[in-house]
Structures are given as structure tokens and as C-alpha cells.
C-alpha positions in Angstrom: 61.0 99.7 155.9 60.9 102.9 154.1 57.7 104.0 152.6 58.5 106.2 149.5 60.2 108.7 151.8 57.0 109.7 153.4 57.6 107.3 156.7 58.6 104.0 157.8 57.2 100.9 159.1 58.7 98.1 161.3 57.7 95.2 163.4 58.8 95.3 167.3 57.7 92.9 170.0 54.7 91.8 168.0 53.6 95.4 167.1 53.6 96.9 163.6 54.7 100.6 164.1 53.7 103.0 161.1 55.6 106.4 161.4 54.4 108.9 158.9 56.7 111.8 158.8 54.8 114.8 160.3 52.8 116.8 157.8 53.0 114.5 155.0 50.4 114.2 152.3 49.6 110.3 151.4 48.4 109.7 147.9 47.3 106.5 146.7 50.7 105.3 145.7 52.1 105.8 149.1 49.1 104.0 150.7 49.6 101.1 148.4 53.3 101.0 149.5 52.5 101.0 153.0 50.1 98.2 152.6 52.5 96.2 150.8 55.3 96.8 153.7 52.8 96.0 156.2 51.8 92.8 154.5 55.5 91.7 154.2 56.3 92.5 157.8 53.1 90.5 159.0 53.8 87.5 157.0 50.3 86.3 157.0 49.3 87.3 160.5 46.9 89.9 161.8 48.8 92.1 164.1 48.2 95.0 166.3 49.5 98.4 164.8 50.6 101.7 166.2 50.2 104.5 163.4 51.8 107.9 164.1 49.5 110.7 162.5 51.0 114.0 163.4 49.6 116.6 160.6 49.2 113.8 158.1 46.7 114.3 155.4 45.4 111.6 152.9 43.8 111.6 149.5 40.3 110.1 149.2 41.5 107.1 147.3 44.3 106.4 150.0 41.6 106.7 152.6 39.4 104.1 150.8 42.4 101.8 150.5 43.9 102.1 154.1 43.4 100.5 156.4 43.4 97.0 155.4 42.0 94.1 157.9 44.0 91.5 156.3 47.3 92.2 158.3 45.8 94.5 161.2 44.1 93.1 164.2 43.6 96.3 166.2 45.0 99.9 165.5 46.1 102.8 167.7 46.3 106.2 166.2 48.9 108.4 168.0 48.5 112.1 167.6 49.8 115.3 169.4 47.4 117.9 168.7 43.5 118.6 168.9 43.6 118.9 165.2 45.0 115.4 164.8 42.3 114.1 167.0 39.4 115.8 165.1 40.7 114.7 161.8 41.3 111.1 163.1 37.7 110.9 164.5 36.0 112.5 161.4 37.8 110.1 158.9 37.4 107.0 161.1 33.8 107.6 161.4 33.5 107.4 157.8 35.0 103.6 157.7 34.2 100.3 159.0 37.7 98.8 159.5 36.6 95.5 160.9 38.8 95.7 163.9 39.2 98.1 166.9 40.5 101.5 166.4 41.4 104.0 169.0 43.1 107.6 169.2 45.9 108.2 171.8 48.1 111.0 172.6 50.3 109.0 174.6 52.7 106.3 172.9 52.9 104.1 176.1 49.0 103.9 176.6 48.6 103.1 173.0 51.2 100.4 173.1 49.5 99.0 176.5 46.2 98.9 174.9 47.4 97.2 171.5 49.0 94.4 173.5 46.3 93.6 175.9 43.9 90.8 175.1 40.8 92.0 174.2 37.4 90.7 172.5 36.6 94.2 171.0 35.4 94.3 167.4 34.5 96.9 164.9 35.8 100.6 165.0 36.1 102.3 168.5 36.3 105.8 168.5 37.4 106.4 172.2 38.4 109.6 173.6 42.1 110.8 173.8 43.9 108.2 176.0 
């Protein structure tokens, strides 16, 4: 599903995959559209989600809205640079998502973590994996 030309979200093998276009700015309208698409794909279930965040920035309002625990059970953030990691760690330290969140530089490792059973709770800001 397209998200206002800023990215896409799809459901594949039980994992939501949100791909933001590299370097985009996410305002409140785009964040709302993303949440609506995620909710539509999740169909009332809480699913693991992989989010590609390469160079993405968010407005303060979008950061307050996203992520929403109603459709997400755990989240893996996928970045490619030290800047992505620093931004992810800073922003995530300010929220209490209610589900585990980790940062990765490998899509395979992120997907493995998302699919393994776990009893983790809360926001976990692990190192680069």
C-alpha cells in the first residue's frame, strides 16, 4: 500500500514491512496515513513490523502519533548509517511504545528477531545487530 508517495507498507509472511523512501520527511498527515494502512493490513491483530528508516525525519506531531501499539507487537528499525542509529536511539528513548523495539543494520537479522518467540516487553534499545 502506498503512503502518500512517501513510502509503502505491506504484509508478508506475518510481518508488516514499512519502507519509507530514503530521506523523506514524515508529517502528521503521512503518519496518520501510515497508521491507517498498518491497521488495514493487520485486520485487528498485533503483528511484528520492520521499518526502514534511512535518513527519515519526523515532525514532533508525527513522533507523538507513531508508533501505535494497537497493531504492532514488536518493531525492528532498519537503518544503514551511524546517523540513522543515533536518531533512532534518541527518538525511541523519548517514547514508551508498550512493545519491544530494536535497531538493526541487517534486514535478515531484524526479520529473524521479529519472528522468534519472545516474552520481552517495553522498548528495548539494543545495539546494532
